[in-house]
C-alpha positions as CSV (number, residue, x, y, z in Angstrom):
1,X,-33.6,1.0,48.7
2,X,-31.1,1.0,45.8
3,X,-30.9,-2.6,44.5
4,X,-27.9,-1.5,42.3
5,X,-25.8,-1.6,45.4
6,X,-26.3,-5.4,45.7
7,X,-25.8,-8.5,43.6
8,X,-27.8,-9.0,40.4
9,X,-26.9,-11.9,38.0
10,X,-23.2,-13.2,37.9
11,X,-21.0,-16.1,37.1
12,X,-22.7,-17.9,39.9
13,X,-21.9,-20.4,42.6
14,X,-24.6,-22.5,44.3
15,X,-24.3,-21.1,47.7
16,X,-24.5,-17.3,47.3
17,X,-27.8,-15.3,46.3
18,X,-28.2,-13.3,43.2
19,X,-30.2,-10.9,45.5
20,X,-31.8,-8.6,42.8
21,X,-31.8,-9.9,39.3
22,X,-33.4,-6.8,38.0
23,X,-30.5,-4.7,39.1
24,X,-27.8,-3.3,36.8
25,X,-25.4,-5.8,35.3
26,X,-22.3,-6.4,37.3
27,X,-18.8,-6.2,36.1
28,X,-15.5,-6.4,38.0
29,X,-13.2,-3.4,38.3
30,X,-10.9,-2.6,35.5
31,X,-7.5,-0.8,35.6
32,X,-3.8,-1.5,35.3
33,X,-1.2,-3.1,37.3
34,X,-0.1,-1.0,40.3
35,X,3.4,-1.0,41.7
36,X,4.4,-1.4,45.1
37,X,5.2,2.1,45.8
38,X,1.7,3.2,44.5
39,X,0.0,0.7,46.6
40,X,2.0,1.7,49.7
41,X,1.0,5.3,49.1
42,X,-2.7,4.3,48.5
43,X,-2.7,2.4,51.8
44,X,-1.0,5.3,53.7
45,X,-3.5,7.8,52.2
46,X,-6.5,5.4,53.2
47,X,-5.1,5.0,56.8
48,X,-4.2,8.6,57.2
49,X,-7.6,9.8,56.0
50,X,-9.5,7.5,58.0
51,X,-7.8,7.5,61.3
52,X,-5.8,10.8,61.3
53,X,-2.0,11.3,60.7
54,X,-1.0,10.3,64.2
55,X,-3.0,7.2,64.7
56,X,-1.0,4.5,66.3
57,X,-2.2,1.8,63.8
58,X,-0.6,3.5,60.7
59,X,3.1,2.9,61.2
60,X,2.7,-0.9,62.1
61,X,0.4,-1.5,59.2
62,X,2.8,0.2,56.7
63,X,5.7,-1.8,58.4
64,X,3.9,-5.0,57.6
65,X,3.5,-4.0,54.0
66,X,7.3,-3.4,53.7
67,X,8.2,-6.5,55.8
68,X,10.3,-9.0,53.9
69,X,8.5,-12.0,55.1
70,X,5.2,-10.5,54.1
71,X,6.5,-9.4,50.6
72,X,7.7,-13.0,50.2
73,X,4.4,-14.6,51.2
74,X,2.1,-12.0,49.5
75,X,4.1,-10.7,46.6
76,X,1.4,-8.8,44.7
77,X,1.2,-5.3,46.0
78,X,-2.7,-5.0,45.8
79,X,-3.2,-8.4,47.6
80,X,-0.5,-7.3,50.1
81,X,-2.3,-4.0,51.0
82,X,-5.5,-6.0,51.2
83,X,-3.7,-8.5,53.6
84,X,-2.3,-5.9,55.9
85,X,-5.2,-3.8,56.1
86,X,-6.6,-6.7,58.2
87,X,-4.4,-5.1,60.9
88,X,-6.9,-2.4,61.7
89,X,-9.9,-4.9,61.8
90,X,-11.2,-7.7,64.1
91,X,-9.5,-10.1,61.6
92,X,-6.0,-8.9,62.5
93,X,-5.0,-12.3,64.0
94,X,-5.0,-13.8,60.6
95,X,-1.9,-12.0,59.6
96,X,0.3,-13.8,62.2
97,X,-1.7,-17.0,61.6
98,X,-0.9,-17.1,57.9
99,X,2.8,-16.1,58.3
100,X,3.7,-18.5,61.2
101,X,1.2,-21.3,61.9
102,X,2.3,-23.6,59.3
103,X,-1.2,-24.4,57.9
104,X,-0.6,-22.6,54.6
105,X,1.8,-23.1,52.0
106,X,3.4,-21.1,49.1
107,X,2.0,-17.7,48.6
108,X,-1.3,-15.8,48.5
109,X,-1.7,-14.8,44.9
110,X,-4.2,-14.4,42.0
111,X,-5.8,-17.5,40.5
112,X,-7.9,-18.1,37.5
113,X,-11.4,-19.3,38.5
114,X,-13.8,-18.2,35.7
115,X,-16.4,-17.8,38.6
116,X,-17.4,-14.7,40.4
117,X,-16.4,-14.3,44.1
118,X,-14.3,-17.3,44.3
119,X,-11.4,-17.5,46.5
120,X,-9.5,-20.7,46.6
121,X,-8.5,-22.6,49.8
122,X,-7.4,-26.2,49.0
123,X,-4.7,-28.5,50.0
124,X,-1.4,-28.3,48.2
125,X,1.0,-31.1,47.2
126,X,2.4,-30.8,50.7
127,X,-0.8,-31.1,52.5
128,X,-1.1,-27.6,53.5
129,X,-3.5,-25.1,52.4
130,X,-2.9,-23.1,49.3
131,X,-5.0,-19.9,49.2
132,X,-5.7,-17.7,46.3
133,X,-8.0,-14.8,45.2
134,X,-9.9,-14.9,42.0
135,X,-8.0,-12.9,39.3
136,X,-11.3,-11.2,38.4
137,X,-10.6,-8.8,41.3
138,X,-7.0,-7.8,40.6
139,X,-8.1,-4.2,40.0
140,X,-10.5,-3.8,42.9
141,X,-9.8,-1.5,45.9
142,X,-7.8,-3.4,48.5
143,X,-10.3,-2.8,51.2
144,X,-12.9,-4.6,49.0
145,X,-10.6,-7.7,48.6
146,X,-9.7,-7.9,52.3
147,X,-12.8,-9.6,53.3
148,X,-12.4,-12.3,50.7
149,X,-8.9,-12.9,52.2
150,X,-10.6,-13.5,55.5
151,X,-13.1,-15.9,53.9
152,X,-10.3,-17.9,52.2
153,X,-7.8,-18.3,55.2
154,X,-10.6,-19.3,57.6
155,X,-11.4,-22.2,55.3
156,X,-8.4,-23.8,56.6
157,X,-8.6,-27.5,55.5
158,X,-10.2,-29.8,52.9
159,X,-13.4,-30.2,55.1
160,X,-16.2,-27.7,54.3
161,X,-19.5,-27.3,56.3
162,X,-22.3,-24.7,55.9
163,X,-22.1,-23.7,59.5
164,X,-18.5,-23.0,58.7
165,X,-19.5,-20.8,55.8
166,X,-21.9,-18.9,58.1
167,X,-19.4,-18.1,60.6
168,X,-16.6,-17.3,58.1
169,X,-19.0,-15.0,56.1
170,X,-20.0,-13.2,59.4
171,X,-16.4,-12.6,60.4
172,X,-15.6,-11.5,56.8
173,X,-18.7,-9.1,56.5
174,X,-17.9,-7.5,59.8
175,X,-14.4,-6.9,58.7
176,X,-15.9,-5.2,55.5
177,X,-18.1,-3.2,57.6
178,X,-15.2,-2.0,59.8
179,X,-13.3,-0.9,56.6
180,X,-16.5,0.9,55.4
181,X,-16.7,2.6,58.7
182,X,-13.2,4.1,57.8
183,X,-14.2,5.0,54.3
184,X,-17.9,5.0,53.5
185,X,-17.4,5.5,49.7
186,X,-16.0,2.0,49.4
187,X,-19.6,0.8,49.4
188,X,-20.3,2.8,46.3
189,X,-17.6,1.6,44.0
190,X,-20.3,-0.2,41.9
191,X,-18.2,-3.1,41.0
192,X,-19.0,-6.9,41.3
193,X,-17.1,-7.4,44.4
194,X,-18.3,-4.3,46.1
195,X,-21.9,-5.3,45.4
196,X,-21.1,-8.9,46.8
197,X,-19.8,-7.4,50.0
198,X,-22.7,-5.1,50.4
199,X,-25.3,-7.9,49.9
200,X,-23.8,-9.7,52.8
201,X,-23.7,-6.6,54.9
202,X,-27.3,-6.1,54.1
203,X,-28.3,-9.6,55.1
204,X,-26.3,-9.4,58.3
205,X,-27.8,-6.1,59.3
206,X,-31.3,-7.4,58.6
207,X,-30.8,-10.6,60.6
208,X,-32.3,-9.8,64.0
209,X,-35.4,-10.1,66.0
210,X,-38.0,-7.5,65.3
211,X,-37.3,-4.4,67.4
212,X,-33.9,-5.8,68.7
213,X,-30.6,-3.9,68.4
214,X,-28.7,-7.3,68.4
215,X,-27.7,-9.1,65.4
216,X,-28.6,-12.7,65.4
217,X,-27.7,-15.2,62.8
218,X,-30.6,-17.7,63.4
219,X,-34.0,-16.0,63.9
220,X,-37.0,-18.3,64.1
221,X,-39.8,-16.3,62.4
222,X,-37.4,-13.7,61.1
223,X,-38.9,-11.3,58.6
224,X,-36.5,-10.6,55.7
225,X,-32.7,-10.1,55.2
226,X,-33.0,-9.4,51.6
227,X,-36.2,-7.4,51.3
228,X,-37.9,-7.8,47.9
229,X,-35.4,-10.3,46.8
230,X,-36.5,-13.6,45.0
231,X,-33.8,-15.3,47.1
232,X,-34.9,-13.7,50.5
233,X,-34.5,-15.6,53.7
234,X,-35.6,-15.2,57.3
235,X,-32.2,-14.8,58.7
236,X,-28.6,-15.1,57.8
237,X,-28.2,-18.7,58.5
238,X,-31.2,-20.0,56.4
239,X,-29.7,-17.8,53.5
240,X,-26.7,-20.0,53.2
241,X,-27.2,-23.4,55.0
242,X,-28.5,-26.3,52.9
243,X,-27.0,-29.1,55.2
244,X,-26.4,-28.6,59.0
245,X,-23.2,-30.5,59.7
246,X,-20.3,-29.2,61.7
247,X,-16.6,-29.0,60.9
248,X,-13.5,-28.2,63.2
249,X,-12.5,-24.6,63.3
250,X,-8.8,-23.4,63.3
251,X,-7.4,-21.9,66.4
252,X,-7.2,-18.6,64.9
253,X,-11.0,-18.4,64.5
254,X,-11.3,-18.8,68.3
255,X,-8.9,-15.9,68.7
256,X,-10.9,-13.7,66.4
257,X,-14.1,-14.6,68.2
258,X,-12.6,-13.7,71.5
259,X,-12.3,-10.1,70.1
260,X,-15.5,-10.0,68.0
261,X,-17.9,-11.2,70.9
262,X,-18.6,-9.6,74.3
263,X,-15.9,-10.0,76.8
264,X,-17.9,-12.3,79.1
265,X,-18.8,-14.8,76.3
266,X,-17.1,-18.3,76.9
267,X,-15.8,-19.7,73.7
268,X,-15.6,-23.4,73.5
269,X,-12.0,-25.0,73.1
270,X,-11.7,-26.7,70.8
271,X,-14.1,-24.8,68.7
272,X,-16.3,-26.2,66.0
273,X,-18.0,-24.5,63.1
274,X,-21.6,-25.6,64.1
275,X,-25.0,-24.4,64.7
276,X,-24.1,-24.0,68.4
277,X,-21.2,-21.6,67.5
278,X,-23.6,-19.6,65.1
279,X,-26.0,-19.3,68.0
280,X,-23.3,-18.3,70.3
281,X,-22.3,-15.3,68.0
282,X,-25.9,-14.2,67.7
283,X,-26.8,-11.5,70.2
284,X,-23.2,-11.5,71.5
285,X,-21.4,-9.3,69.0
286,X,-19.2,-6.7,71.1
287,X,-20.8,-3.3,70.6
288,X,-17.2,-2.0,70.5
289,X,-16.8,-3.9,67.1
290,X,-20.3,-3.3,65.7
291,X,-22.9,-1.5,67.9
292,X,-26.3,0.1,67.4
293,X,-25.0,3.4,66.2
294,X,-22.8,1.8,63.6
295,X,-25.7,-0.3,62.4
296,X,-27.8,2.8,61.9
297,X,-25.0,4.4,60.0
298,X,-24.5,1.4,57.6
299,X,-28.3,1.2,57.3
300,X,-28.4,4.7,56.0
301,X,-25.4,4.3,53.7
302,X,-26.8,1.0,52.2
303,X,-30.3,2.8,51.7
304,X,-32.0,0.5,54.0
305,X,-33.5,3.4,55.7
306,X,-33.1,7.2,55.2
307,X,-31.8,9.9,57.5
308,X,-35.2,11.5,57.4
309,X,-36.9,8.3,58.5
310,X,-34.5,7.9,61.3
311,X,-35.0,11.6,62.4
312,X,-38.9,10.9,62.4
313,X,-38.5,7.8,64.4
314,X,-36.5,9.7,66.9
315,X,-38.6,12.9,66.8
316,X,-35.4,14.8,66.0
317,X,-34.6,17.3,63.2
318,X,-32.7,16.2,60.2
319,X,-29.7,18.2,61.3
320,X,-29.8,16.9,64.7
321,X,-29.8,13.3,63.6
322,X,-26.9,14.0,61.2
323,X,-25.1,15.3,64.2
324,X,-26.1,12.7,66.6
325,X,-25.0,9.8,64.3
326,X,-22.1,11.6,62.6
327,X,-23.6,11.3,59.2
328,X,-22.0,14.2,57.3
329,X,-19.6,11.9,55.3
330,X,-22.3,9.4,54.7
331,X,-24.8,12.0,53.4
332,X,-21.9,13.2,51.2
333,X,-21.5,9.8,49.7
334,X,-25.2,9.5,49.1
335,X,-25.4,12.8,47.5
336,X,-22.5,12.2,45.2
337,X,-24.4,8.9,43.9
338,X,-27.8,10.3,43.5
């Protein structure tokens, strides 16, 4: 496994793991400010390359980028591209929620935090939530920023709980994986934020019962979500939770879960961020959102297993395995980064 895809040491917070301290040092992306026209073009190219020029998602997503209300609420072009790209993910309900539900105030913008991976969600003077992204990441690829927007917006009030963070990080990580599925090279940008997103993808994909194709967030007797890490844990829940206490979830979280989970799953109303909700997610992720084939593709991309090892397990040729799992683009990314 390539530990340099994941977090090493950074300007830390108490919750998130410094997974592989022996890995290469991490730095945020560098660059220059990008204009709205440049970002719109980048967004268009991203969507066309991933979905094809006639995909029905492209025009509505670009229209959101141009929408006057969206421009007013998310004025920075990079953040706006990150915000509207949610339209092609399971987190798409957050777009309308942010614009219309009255929970949030002011604008989504960059903030100074002096810490890694920090997005801000805290009550403003009017009692509504003020959300912002750490200005360490203003030069990151918009698709790498998008999961952090999900994270910030689902922390919808002044109350925080660890079950809330588990649920929010699960949704944010699946959002990230959906974007990586569109462009696998995103996982190999090598930047601080890229490695943060990869670390949670690694942990989520490894959080399951032995031999099971289902992701479960609480796995009694689980093996390892960060193999070889001094901060390893048996499951996604244990990696994060320090105190098991619930907090109320916003309505939009229930809407997202209705798409994220299998159609026959009943979601409580009202919904709480709680151990029970985390258990409900486990084993019930809709395979249309994240299925076994995608898990194998991501596992190969993140060097958790190789194509040759998958081929041997399935008693297939390497070429047959690449064809069966549509691995040509992933193998090209791996080859380019060897």
